Structures are given as C-alpha cells and as structure tokens.
C-alpha positions as CSV (number, residue, x, y, z in Angstrom):
1,M,-0.2,0.2,0.1
2,D,1.0,3.5,-0.8
3,F,-0.5,5.4,1.2
4,L,-3.5,5.3,3.6
5,I,-6.0,8.2,4.3
6,T,-8.0,8.2,7.9
7,G,-10.1,9.5,9.6
8,K,-14.6,9.4,10.3
9,N,-16.9,8.9,7.9
10,A,-20.6,10.6,8.2
11,E,-22.0,9.1,10.3
12,Q,-18.7,9.6,12.9
13,Q,-17.4,6.1,12.1
14,P,-13.9,5.6,12.3
15,C,-12.6,4.4,8.5
16,L,-9.5,3.7,6.0
17,I,-8.8,4.0,2.9
18,I,-6.1,2.5,1.5
19,V,-4.5,3.4,-1.9
20,E,-2.1,1.8,-4.1
21,L,-1.3,4.4,-6.5
22,K,0.5,3.6,-10.1
23,Q,2.7,5.2,-12.7
24,W,1.1,4.0,-15.7
25,T,-1.1,6.0,-18.3
26,Q,-2.9,2.6,-19.4
27,A,-4.2,-0.7,-18.1
28,G,-5.2,-3.9,-20.3
29,K,-7.6,-6.6,-20.2
30,T,-5.9,-10.4,-20.2
31,P,-8.4,-14.0,-19.8
32,L,-7.3,-14.0,-16.3
33,D,-8.7,-13.0,-13.2
34,A,-7.2,-9.7,-10.7
35,V,-4.0,-9.5,-13.9
36,V,-3.9,-6.7,-16.6
37,T,-1.0,-5.0,-18.5
38,T,0.8,-2.3,-19.0
39,Q,4.2,-1.3,-20.2
40,F,6.8,-0.7,-19.0
41,K,10.4,0.6,-20.4
42,H,11.3,-2.9,-21.6
43,G,7.3,-3.6,-22.5
44,S,4.6,-4.5,-21.7
45,K,4.1,-7.4,-18.9
46,E,0.8,-9.2,-17.0
47,V,0.6,-8.1,-13.2
48,S,-1.5,-7.8,-10.4
49,H,-4.5,-5.1,-11.3
50,P,-4.1,-2.8,-8.7
51,S,-7.4,-2.2,-7.0
52,Y,-7.3,-6.0,-6.7
53,Q,-3.9,-5.7,-4.9
54,A,-5.3,-2.3,-2.8
55,W,-8.3,-5.5,-2.0
56,S,-5.4,-7.7,-0.5
57,Y,-4.0,-5.3,1.7
58,A,-7.6,-4.7,3.2
59,A,-8.2,-8.1,3.3
60,L,-4.7,-9.0,5.2
61,L,-5.7,-5.9,7.7
62,E,-9.5,-7.1,8.4
63,N,-8.1,-11.1,8.7
64,F,-5.1,-10.2,11.3
65,N,-5.2,-6.3,12.8
66,E,-7.2,-6.7,15.5
67,A,-7.2,-3.3,16.2
68,V,-9.4,-2.7,12.7
69,E,-12.0,-5.4,13.8
70,D,-11.9,-4.0,18.2
71,H,-12.3,-0.4,16.0
72,Q,-14.4,-1.5,12.7
73,I,-13.1,0.5,11.0
74,R,-14.4,0.8,7.5
75,L,-11.5,-0.5,5.4
76,S,-12.2,1.1,1.4
77,P,-9.3,-0.1,-0.6
78,C,-8.6,1.4,-4.1
79,A,-6.0,2.3,-7.2
80,Y,-5.4,5.3,-8.5
81,L,-3.3,4.6,-11.7
82,H,-1.9,8.5,-11.9
83,N,-0.2,9.4,-14.9
C-alpha cells in the first residue's frame, strides 16, 4: 500500500482508505482474474490489477489486525493510476 487516509465518515464511524498508486498511463485486459497488462520500459507485462492489490491489503488488515475488528474500522481500498 502506498498510503493510507484515516478519519471518520459521515456517520462518525472510523474509516481507513487504502490507496495503491501506479505510475501507469494505461492498463489492458487479460483473460486472467485480477491480472492486467501495462507498459514498462522493456515492454508490456502482466501484473496484478491495482484494485486487487488494494483489496488484498484490506483483506489482510481485516483478518490479521485486531484494532480493525475491535474498533470496527471500515476499510475502503482503491487504486489510482496517476499518469
């Protein structure tokens, strides 16, 4: 995860936004689940979908971080391709 935003939502519940950043200009479809193609310096490559990466970080926190469960922290994963 590249960065986290914490705070409270409109209902005053604690929340955590998980952001996965990619310096990509595009992502292409593949027939594989949670896999995309993108262009790197040495050509196109299949990689994990950035949204899947963010989701997997959220799943890890939900399953292995006691504070997330104890404080009922809502997790919202997202990805941003900023180029």
